[in-house]
C-alpha positions in Angstrom: 70.6 57.3 92.5 72.6 60.0 90.5 75.5 57.4 89.8 73.2 54.8 88.4 71.6 57.5 85.9 75.2 58.4 85.1 76.1 54.6 84.7 73.5 54.0 82.6 73.8 56.9 80.4 77.8 56.3 79.8 76.8 52.4 79.2 74.4 53.4 76.8 76.6 56.0 75.1 79.5 53.8 75.1 77.2 50.9 73.2 76.1 52.7 70.4 75.4 50.2 67.5 75.0 51.3 63.5 71.2 50.8 64.4 71.5 53.9 66.7 73.7 55.9 64.4 71.4 55.8 61.7 68.1 56.5 63.5 69.7 59.7 65.1 71.0 60.7 61.8 67.4 60.5 60.3 66.2 62.4 63.1 69.2 65.2 62.6 68.4 65.1 58.9 64.4 65.6 59.5 65.2 68.3 62.1 67.5 70.1 59.5 64.6 69.9 56.6 62.0 71.4 58.6 64.4 74.0 59.9 65.1 75.4 56.4 61.2 74.8 55.8 60.7 77.2 58.5 62.9 79.7 57.7 61.5 79.8 53.7 58.4 80.1 55.3 58.6 82.5 57.9 57.6 85.7 55.9 54.9 84.5 53.7 53.2 82.2 56.5 54.1 82.8 60.1 51.3 80.8 61.5 52.7 77.6 60.1 56.2 78.3 60.6 55.1 78.9 64.4 53.5 75.2 64.3 56.7 73.9 62.6 58.8 75.7 65.3 56.8 73.7 67.9 56.9 70.3 66.0 60.7 70.9 65.7 60.8 71.2 69.1 58.9 68.2 70.4 61.1 66.3 68.0 64.2 67.3 69.6 63.0 66.5 73.0 61.2 63.2 72.1 62.8 62.2 69.5 65.9 60.6 71.2 63.6 58.9 74.0 61.2 57.2 71.4 64.2 56.2 69.4 65.7 54.4 72.4 62.1 53.1 73.3 61.9 51.6 69.8 65.4 49.8 69.5 64.6 48.5 73.1 61.8 47.0 71.8 62.9 45.9 68.2 66.4 45.6 67.9 67.7 45.1 71.4 64.8 42.9 72.6 65.1 40.8 75.5 62.5 38.5 77.1 62.8 37.2 80.9 61.4 33.8 81.0 60.9 31.0 84.0 61.3 33.4 86.8 61.0 31.9 90.3 60.9 34.2 93.2 61.5 32.2 96.3 61.9 33.9 100.0 63.9 31.7 102.1 62.3 31.1 105.7 65.5 30.1 107.9 68.0 32.6 106.0 66.7 36.4 105.6 67.2 36.1 101.8 65.1 36.7 98.7 66.2 34.5 95.9 65.3 35.6 92.2 66.1 33.2 89.2 65.0 33.1 85.6 66.4 32.8 82.0 67.1 36.0 79.6 66.5 35.1 76.1 67.8 37.5 73.6 64.7 37.9 71.2 66.0 41.2 69.2 68.1 41.3 65.7 71.8 41.7 67.1 74.2 40.4 69.5 73.9 41.6 72.9 77.4 41.7 74.7 76.3 43.0 78.5 73.3 43.2 80.4 71.7 44.8 83.5 68.9 43.1 85.1 67.1 44.7 87.7 64.9 43.4 90.5 62.4 45.9 92.6 60.7 44.3 95.7 57.9 46.9 96.9 54.7 46.4 99.5 51.3 45.7 98.0 48.1 47.0 99.1 44.7 46.4 98.4 44.1 49.8 97.7 45.7 50.9 93.9 47.0 54.5 95.0 48.8 53.2 97.7 50.2 50.8 95.5 51.2 53.3 93.1 52.9 55.3 96.3 55.0 52.2 97.2 56.2 51.8 93.8 58.2 55.2 94.1 60.0 53.9 97.4 60.7 50.2 96.9 61.5 48.0 99.8 64.7 46.7 97.9 66.4 47.2 94.6 69.1 45.2 93.4 71.2 45.2 90.0 73.1 42.6 88.6 75.4 43.1 85.5 76.0 40.0 83.0 78.8 40.6 80.5 77.7 37.6 78.3 78.1 37.3 74.4 74.1 36.7 73.8 73.5 35.7 70.0 69.8 35.9 68.4 67.8 33.4 70.0 70.3 32.4 73.1 69.1 31.9 76.7 71.3 32.4 79.9 70.2 31.9 83.4 70.6 34.7 86.0 70.2 34.5 89.8 69.7 37.8 92.0 70.1 37.2 95.7 68.9 39.9 97.9 70.3 39.2 101.5 68.9 40.7 104.7 65.5 40.8 103.5 63.1 40.1 106.4 59.8 41.9 105.5 57.0 39.5 106.5 54.0 40.9 104.9 52.7 40.9 101.4 55.3 42.0 98.5 55.4 42.2 94.9 58.6 42.0 92.7 59.0 43.6 89.4 62.2 42.7 87.1 63.7 44.6 84.2 66.2 43.8 81.9 68.1 46.0 79.6 70.8 45.0 77.3 73.2 46.6 74.9 
């Protein structure tokens, strides 16, 4: 788990684009302007300075996450198309196939595609609980150049999968 987080963080930092630098620059500029206003207003309007300090703290904490979310949904947007999940009967394997489409505005060089398999129940609270501890999780790494609008097929094979009851699968793709 820790290694996976460290790998994602290192990959993200290694693959920053000009869009990331511009967004982080604007965030830093906005925080600097607000801090200067706080210093100027601290004597005459202390309540406003306190509220602006809270706004600055919120921007410092939530800003990078918001920037990543916005860029992943607009600039580095990817779609998973034609996904097919097959559980083999004579071999203990689960095969997930599909296509990855670059719907963003930039050329993507590397992608992580994660498949998570978890138990399903009729009780929605049990479903939420079992999403926290999946049956299996597998991530594949594609190092392909995907231009705008290109599609690339993928295949994830989960071996030794002998779960016989109902299960559900989620797919998540993240590209840089």
